C-alpha positions in Angstrom: -4.5 50.3 33.7 -1.4 48.1 34.8 -0.2 45.2 32.9 1.0 42.2 34.4 4.9 41.6 33.8 6.2 38.1 32.9 9.2 36.7 35.1 12.7 38.1 34.1 11.0 40.7 31.6 10.4 44.2 31.8 7.8 43.9 28.9 4.1 43.5 29.4 3.1 39.9 29.3 1.4 39.9 25.9 4.2 41.6 24.2 6.8 39.3 26.0 4.9 36.2 24.8 3.9 37.3 21.3 6.7 39.7 20.3 5.8 43.0 18.6 2.2 43.8 18.0 2.4 43.5 14.3 0.0 40.8 13.2 -1.6 39.8 16.4 -4.9 39.3 14.5 -3.1 36.6 12.4 -1.7 35.1 15.5 -5.0 34.7 17.2 -6.7 33.3 14.0 -3.9 30.7 13.9 -4.5 29.7 17.3 -8.3 29.3 16.7 -7.4 27.2 13.5 -5.1 25.0 15.8 -7.7 24.5 18.4 -10.1 23.3 15.7 -7.7 20.9 14.2 -6.7 19.3 17.4 -10.1 19.3 19.0 -11.2 15.9 17.6 -8.0 14.3 18.8 -8.4 15.5 22.4 -12.0 14.3 22.2 -10.9 10.9 21.2 -8.6 10.5 24.1 -11.2 11.6 26.6 -13.6 9.2 25.0 -11.2 6.3 25.2 -10.4 6.9 28.8 -14.1 7.1 29.6 -14.8 3.7 28.0 -13.9 1.6 31.1 -11.6 -1.3 31.8 -13.8 -3.9 30.5 -14.3 -2.4 27.1 -10.5 -1.7 26.8 -9.8 -5.3 27.9 -12.1 -6.7 25.3 -10.6 -4.5 22.6 -6.9 -5.4 23.5 -7.6 -9.2 23.8 -10.1 -10.0 21.1 -10.2 -7.1 18.4 -6.8 -5.6 18.1 -4.8 -8.7 17.4 -6.9 -9.6 14.4 -7.2 -6.3 12.9 -3.7 -5.1 13.6 -2.4 -8.4 11.8 -4.5 -7.9 8.9 -3.7 -4.1 8.7 0.2 -4.9 9.0 -0.1 -7.6 6.1 -2.0 -5.1 4.0 0.6 -2.3 4.6 3.5 -4.6 4.0 2.0 -5.5 0.7 1.5 -1.8 -0.2 5.1 -1.1 0.9 6.5 -3.6 -1.6 4.0 -2.8 -4.4 4.5 0.9 -4.3 8.2 0.7 -3.6 9.0 -1.7 -6.5 6.6 -0.2 -9.0 7.5 3.4 -8.2 11.2 3.1 -7.9 11.8 0.9 -11.0 9.5 3.1 -13.2 11.3 6.3 -12.1 14.7 4.6 -12.7 13.8 3.5 -16.2 12.2 6.8 -17.5 15.0 9.0 -15.8 18.0 6.8 -17.0 17.2 5.1 -20.3 15.8 6.1 -23.7 13.2 3.6 -25.1 10.0 3.9 -27.1 7.3 6.0 -25.3 9.7 7.2 -22.7 8.5 10.9 -22.7 4.9 9.7 -22.6 5.5 7.4 -19.7 7.4 10.4 -17.9 4.0 12.0 -17.0 1.5 9.2 -17.7 2.8 7.1 -14.8 1.1 9.7 -12.6 -2.4 9.0 -14.0 -3.5 6.4 -11.4 -3.7 9.2 -8.8 -6.8 10.3 -10.7 -8.6 7.0 -9.4 -9.9 6.9 -5.9 -9.0 3.7 -4.2 -12.6 2.7 -3.8 -13.3 3.2 -7.5 -10.2 1.0 -8.3 -11.6 -1.8 -6.1 -15.0 -1.8 -7.6 -13.4 -1.9 -11.2 -11.1 -4.6 -10.4 -13.6 -6.8 -9.0 -15.7 -6.6 -12.2 -12.8 -6.8 -14.4 -11.6 -10.1 -12.9 -15.1 -11.6 -12.3 -16.5 -14.5 -14.1 -17.8 -12.3 -17.0 -14.7 -10.1 -17.1 -12.3 -9.9 -20.1 -9.5 -12.2 -18.5 -11.8 -15.2 -17.5 -13.9 -14.8 -20.7 -10.6 -15.1 -22.7 -9.4 -17.9 -20.6 -12.6 -19.8 -21.3 -12.5 -19.1 -24.9 -8.9 -20.4 -25.3 -9.1 -23.6 -23.0 -12.8 -24.5 -23.8 -13.9 -24.3 -20.2 -17.5 -24.0 -19.7 -18.1 -23.0 -16.2 -16.0 -21.6 -13.1 -16.0 -25.3 -11.7 -13.7 -26.3 -14.7 -10.7 -24.0 -13.8 -9.2 -21.9 -10.7 -8.9 -18.1 -11.0 -7.5 -15.9 -8.4 -9.7 -13.6 -6.4 -9.0 -10.1 -5.3 -11.4 -10.2 -2.5 -8.7 -10.8 0.0 -5.7 -9.0 1.7 -3.5 -9.8 -1.2 -5.9 -8.4 -3.7 -6.4 -5.3 -1.8 -2.6 -4.7 -1.4 -2.2 -5.0 -5.2 -5.1 -2.7 -6.1 -4.0 -0.2 -3.5 -0.4 -0.3 -4.9 -1.5 0.2 -8.4 -3.4 3.4 -7.3 -0.8 4.7 -4.7 2.6 3.9 -6.5 2.7 7.5 -8.1 3.6 8.8 -4.6 6.9 7.0 -4.7 7.3 7.5 -8.4 7.1 11.4 -8.1 9.5 11.4 -5.1 12.0 9.4 -7.0 11.8 11.4 -10.2 12.4 14.6 -8.2 15.5 13.3 -6.7 16.8 11.7 -9.8 16.4 14.9 -11.8 18.8 16.7 -9.5 21.5 14.0 -8.6 20.8 11.0 -10.4 22.6 11.9 -13.7 25.8 12.8 -12.1 26.0 9.5 -10.0 24.9 7.4 -13.0 27.7 8.9 -15.3 30.3 8.4 -12.6 29.1 4.7 -12.1 29.3 4.2 -15.9 32.8 5.7 -16.0 33.9 3.0 -13.2 32.4 0.2 -15.4 29.3 -0.6 -13.5 26.3 -1.8 -15.6 22.7 -0.6 -15.3 21.7 -3.1 -12.7 24.7 -2.5 -10.6 24.3 1.2 -10.7 20.8 0.8 -9.5 21.5 -1.6 -6.7 24.9 -0.2 -5.5 24.6 3.7 -6.4 20.9 4.9 -6.9 19.0 2.9 -4.4 21.2 4.4 -1.4 20.5 7.7 -3.0 16.8 7.1 -3.3 16.1 5.6 0.1 14.8 9.0 1.6 12.4 9.6 -1.5 11.2 6.0 -1.5 10.5 6.1 2.3 8.6 9.7 1.9 6.5 8.1 -1.0 5.8 4.8 0.8 4.7 6.5 4.0 2.2 8.8 2.0 1.0 5.6 0.4 0.4 4.0 3.9 -1.3 7.0 5.1 -3.8 6.7 2.2 -4.2 2.9 2.9 -5.0 3.6 6.6 -7.6 6.1 5.4 -9.4 3.9 2.9 -12.6 2.6 3.9 -14.6 1.8 0.6 -12.1 -0.4 -1.0 -11.3 -2.6 2.0 -15.0 -2.9 3.0 -15.8 -3.9 -0.7 -13.0 -6.4 -0.8 -13.9 -7.9 2.5 -10.6 -7.0 4.3 -10.9 -6.3 8.0 -8.4 -3.6 8.8 -8.4 -1.6 12.0 -10.0 1.4 10.1 -12.9 -0.7 9.0 -13.3 -2.2 12.5 -13.5 1.2 14.0 -16.2 1.9 11.4 -18.1 -1.2 12.2 -17.8 -0.8 16.0 -19.2 2.6 16.0 -22.0 2.2 13.5 -23.0 -1.4 13.7 -22.3 -2.1 17.4 -23.0 1.3 18.7 -19.9 1.3 20.8 -18.3 4.7 20.5 -15.8 4.3 23.5 -14.7 1.0 22.1 -14.2 2.6 18.6 -12.3 5.5 20.4 -10.0 2.9 22.2 -9.2 1.3 19.1 -8.6 4.8 17.4 -5.8 5.4 20.0 -4.0 2.4 18.7 -4.5 3.6 15.2 -3.1 7.1 16.1 0.1 5.6 17.4 0.6 4.1 14.1 -0.3 7.3 12.3 2.1 9.6 14.3 4.8 7.1 13.7 4.1 7.2 10.1 4.1 11.2 10.3 7.5 11.1 12.1 8.9 8.6 9.4 7.5 10.9 6.6 9.1 14.1 8.0 12.4 12.4 8.5 12.5 11.1 5.0 11.3 14.3 3.7 14.1 16.3 5.6 16.6 13.8 4.4 15.3 14.4 0.8 15.3 18.0 1.1 19.0 17.9 2.3 19.9 16.0 -0.7 18.0 18.4 -3.0 19.5 21.6 -1.3 21.5 23.7 -3.5 21.2 21.4 -6.5 19.9 22.5 -9.9 18.2 20.4 -12.5 20.5 19.0 -15.1 19.8 17.7 -18.5 20.1 13.8 -18.2 21.9 11.8 -20.8 20.0 8.7 -20.9 21.4 5.4 -22.2 19.7 4.1 -25.3 18.0 0.7 -24.7 17.7 -1.8 -27.8 16.1 -5.0 -28.4 14.5 -7.1 -25.7 15.6 -4.5 -23.0 13.8 -1.8 -24.9 10.7 -3.9 -25.0 10.9 -5.0 -21.4 11.2 -1.3 -20.4 8.2 -0.3 -22.4 6.1 -2.9 -21.0 7.1 -2.5 -17.5 6.1 1.3 -17.7 2.9 0.6 -19.6 1.5 -2.1 -17.2 1.1 0.3 -14.2 -0.7 2.7 -16.4 -3.0 0.1 -18.0 -3.8 -1.6 -14.7 -3.9 1.5 -12.4 -5.9 3.8 -14.7 -6.8 2.1 -17.9 -8.8 -0.8 -16.3 -10.9 1.4 -13.9 -11.5 3.9 -16.8 -12.6 1.0 -19.1 -14.9 -0.7 -16.6 -16.3 2.6 -15.2 -16.6 4.1 -18.7 -18.5 0.9 -19.7 -21.0 1.3 -16.9 -21.5 4.9 -17.8 -22.3 4.1 -21.5 -24.6 1.3 -20.4 -26.5 3.4 -18.0 -26.7 6.8 -19.7 -30.3 6.8 -18.5 -29.0 7.8 -15.1 -28.1 11.1 -16.4 -31.6 12.2 -15.7 -31.7 10.8 -12.2 -32.6 13.5 -9.7 -30.5 11.8 -6.9 -27.5 11.9 -9.3 -28.1 15.7 -9.8 -28.7 16.4 -6.2 -25.3 14.4 -5.3 -23.5 16.3 -7.9 -24.6 19.7 -6.8 -24.0 18.9 -3.0 -20.4 17.7 -3.9 -19.6 20.8 -5.8 -21.0 23.0 -3.0 -19.0 21.1 -0.4 -15.9 20.9 -2.3 -16.0 24.5 -3.4 -16.7 25.5 0.2 -13.9 23.3 1.7 -11.5 24.5 -0.8 -12.1 28.2 0.0 -12.1 27.6 3.9 -8.9 25.4 3.8 -7.1 27.7 1.5 -7.9 30.8 3.5 -6.9 28.9 6.8 -3.6 27.9 5.1 -2.9 31.3 3.9 -3.5 32.8 7.4 -1.1 30.2 9.1 1.7 30.6 6.6 1.6 34.5 6.5 1.6 34.3 10.4 4.8 32.4 10.4 6.2 35.0 7.8 5.2 37.8 10.3 6.6 35.9 13.2 9.5 34.0 11.7 11.2 34.0 15.2 8.4 32.5 17.1 9.4 28.8 17.6 6.4 27.9 19.6 4.2 29.2 16.6 6.1 27.4 14.0 5.5 24.2 16.2 1.8 24.9 16.4 1.4 25.3 12.8 3.4 22.1 11.9 1.4 20.0 14.3 -1.8 21.6 12.9 -0.9 20.3 9.4 -0.6 16.7 10.2 -4.2 16.3 9.7 -3.6 14.8 6.2 -2.2 11.7 7.9 -5.4 11.2 10.1 -7.9 8.8 8.6 -11.3 10.4 8.0 -12.9 7.6 10.2 -11.0 9.1 13.2 -11.7 12.6 12.4 -15.5 11.8 12.0 -15.6 10.0 15.3 -13.7 12.8 17.2 -16.1 15.4 15.6 -19.5 13.7 15.6 -19.8 12.5 19.2 -19.1 15.8 20.9 -21.0 17.9 18.5 -24.1 15.6 18.6 -24.1 15.8 22.3 -23.9 19.6 22.1 -26.6 19.7 19.5 -28.9 17.7 21.7 -27.9 20.1 24.7 -28.9 23.1 22.9 -32.3 21.6 21.8 -33.1 20.6 25.4 -32.1 24.2 26.7 -34.1 26.0 24.0 -37.1 23.9 24.6 -36.9 24.1 28.2 -36.2 27.9 28.5 -38.0 29.4 25.6 -40.3 26.6 24.2 -38.4 26.6 20.9 -38.1 23.5 18.8 -35.6 23.1 16.0 -33.5 20.6 14.5 -29.8 19.6 14.8 -28.0 22.8 14.2 -24.5 21.5 13.6 -24.6 17.8 12.8 -27.7 18.3 10.7 -26.2 21.1 8.6 -23.1 19.4 7.0 -20.8 21.9 8.9 -18.9 19.0 10.4 -18.0 17.7 6.9 -16.3 21.1 6.1 -14.5 21.1 9.5 -13.1 17.5 8.6 -12.1 18.5 5.2 -10.3 21.5 6.5 -8.3 19.4 9.1 -7.6 16.7 6.4 -6.5 18.9 3.8 -5.0 21.9 5.5 -1.4 20.3 4.7 -2.1 20.6 1.0 -3.0 24.3 1.2 -0.1 24.9 3.6 2.4 23.2 1.6 1.5 25.1 -1.7 1.3 28.5 -0.1 4.6 28.0 1.9 6.4 27.4 -1.5 4.7 30.5 -3.0 5.7 32.7 -0.1 9.3 31.4 -0.4 9.6 33.0 -3.7 8.4 36.4 -2.4 11.5 38.5 -1.1 11.1 39.9 2.5 12.1 43.3 1.1 8.5 43.7 -0.3 7.1 43.3 3.3 9.5 46.0 4.6 8.7 48.3 1.7 5.2 48.1 2.5 5.7 48.6 6.2 7.6 51.8 5.4 4.7 53.0 3.3 2.5 52.7 6.3 0.7 49.5 5.4 -0.3 47.1 8.0 -0.2 43.3 8.0 -3.8 42.8 6.3 -3.1 45.6 3.7 0.3 44.1 2.9 -1.4 40.7 2.3 -4.3 42.0 0.3 -2.1 44.4 -1.8 1.2 42.8 -2.1 1.1 39.1 -1.5 -2.1 37.8 -2.8 -1.6 39.1 -6.4 1.8 37.5 -6.5 0.5 34.2 -4.8 -2.3 33.7 -7.2 -0.7 30.7 -9.0 0.1 28.9 -5.6 -3.5 29.9 -4.3 -5.3 28.6 -7.4 -3.1 25.4 -7.3 -3.9 24.8 -3.7 -7.6 25.5 -4.1 -7.8 23.0 -7.1 -6.0 20.2 -5.2 -8.3 20.6 -2.2 -11.4 20.9 -4.3 -10.4 17.6 -6.1 -9.6 15.6 -2.9 -12.7 16.9 -1.2 -14.7 15.7 -4.1 -13.3 12.2 -3.9 -13.3 12.0 0.0 -15.4 9.1 1.4 -14.4 7.9 4.7 -15.2 11.1 6.6 -18.2 11.9 4.5 -20.0 8.5 5.4 -20.1 9.4 9.0 -20.7 13.1 9.1 -23.3 13.4 6.3 -26.7 14.6 7.7 -29.6 12.2 6.9 -30.7 12.5 3.4 -27.6 14.4 2.0 -25.7 12.7 -0.9 -22.3 13.5 -2.4 -20.8 11.6 -5.4 -18.8 9.5 -3.2 -21.5 8.5 -0.9 -23.9 8.1 -3.8 -21.7 5.6 -5.3 -20.8 3.9 -1.8 -24.7 3.5 -1.1 -25.1 1.6 -4.4 -21.8 -0.5 -4.1 -23.0 -1.6 -0.6 -25.9 -3.1 -2.3 -23.8 -4.7 -5.2 -25.2 -2.3 -7.7 -22.0 -0.5 -8.7 -23.0 -0.6 -12.4 -25.8 1.9 -11.8 -23.1 4.6 -10.7 -21.1 4.6 -13.9 -21.9 8.2 -14.7 -21.0 9.3 -11.2 -17.8 7.3 -11.2 -16.7 8.8 -14.5 -17.3 12.3 -13.1 -15.0 11.9 -10.3 -12.4 10.3 -12.5 -12.4 13.1 -15.1 -12.2 15.8 -12.5 -9.5 13.8 -10.8 -7.4 14.0 -13.8 -7.1 17.8 -13.5 -4.5 17.8 -10.6 -2.6 15.1 -12.6 -2.4 17.4 -15.5 -0.9 20.1 -13.2 1.7 17.3 -12.1 2.3 16.3 -15.5 3.1 19.8 -16.7 5.7 20.0 -14.0 7.3 16.9 -14.9 7.4 17.7 -18.6 8.6 21.3 -17.9 12.2 19.9 -17.4 13.8 17.0 -19.4 
């Protein structure tokens, strides 16, 4: 059988394109994963183009200006909030010695355990008329009713920005701590030798150094802000993500929602490019550096107290307040422990999270190992990288791009089966929960890919060569050589994906089959009816499980001074 030759090549076309035949199975699987990841985006583009000029004109003239301006204000608030809290907190714990400094070093990561929608529920209750601040104010001032005084509300864009900043600032904090561990000590000592004070060093020396880290952390916080649906809906903030949600489900206008999605995608991909640029700048700054033992300056008197208060406040507000409120709900409603619906939601959440974790880690392992086998294939590296941007795509967008075509395909299969064979069955894809797993795979693939890529970098390529000389193929090399060594990275990636899948709300709301409940949708259903207090046990389960990856991050922070 003859093989087609590619132009200017004497090799058969498949070999010329793919290189050698080693690992072709992994290349094929990587292509399948890439198609799955990019499918919803292609669907959205086609839906938007099919919406018609009239729908597009309405969206551009009446919808986008309002929602984009609200979204822009919210994002600016998150930029300022996360940037200030994360940067100053990292500067304090890495540069000075003060009471509680070693505790704050890892405890400042704790708010990451709180999903944004739980933070919103908790703060609304905390700052309500019966909450501790207003109760204390009335007790001190002698007020008898809410008409006697003014108290700020968090059910607005400013309140949403504050709550999201308190939950997302650890992204900036972690990035700044990582950079200060490797370079901050040398620059601080040089600045002190030149006679600069702490504030002068921060403004003139450290902030220019930390710009890539701050940018990378802020962009991650903005991606999470765009993905949020539960918090902004509960707080009454009409972002573009919520508007897409409302247009699709309430107004039944999938084409209009897809057209708005294109505007959001432009913003998302701009954030992706900004994050990659900042991450590359940060990696360049970290390249070749080794951690040093920092010599912190001792703070005394009022400065020591201010540093302690500054570091304690984000922990108390971002983690303590939600834990207090949600824990109080749980104690008051311990009777819900016997609720069959809660049991069903917990079991369903665990099944989906375990399945999504296994599927995502397997896909990440295949893609990273394919790049190791074909390190010279630039097109393959580009495909893997573009397939890992799903973490930046809001769950609302993924749900829209997956559900509409799959629902049409389900209905087509039902019609064909009934017409050809007389068979009658339900929705095979959209009614099974399979789309939830696909959405989780797309969203969390970057988490698995990043952890496994770091793990593979610690394995010398000589092991692959030795396995090959012993006659082992790519599959056996992965199974017998790499997986035992990669077990720490595999387990860490699986745990992180598991926890994120357990907390995910925006995609799950859209894609869950009728009657299916997860912990997040169980809480959301009650919150939408203003009955959050009945979900205290479910909220506490999510928070406790969310602490697990935070403990991993805390151990990494505490491993080095």
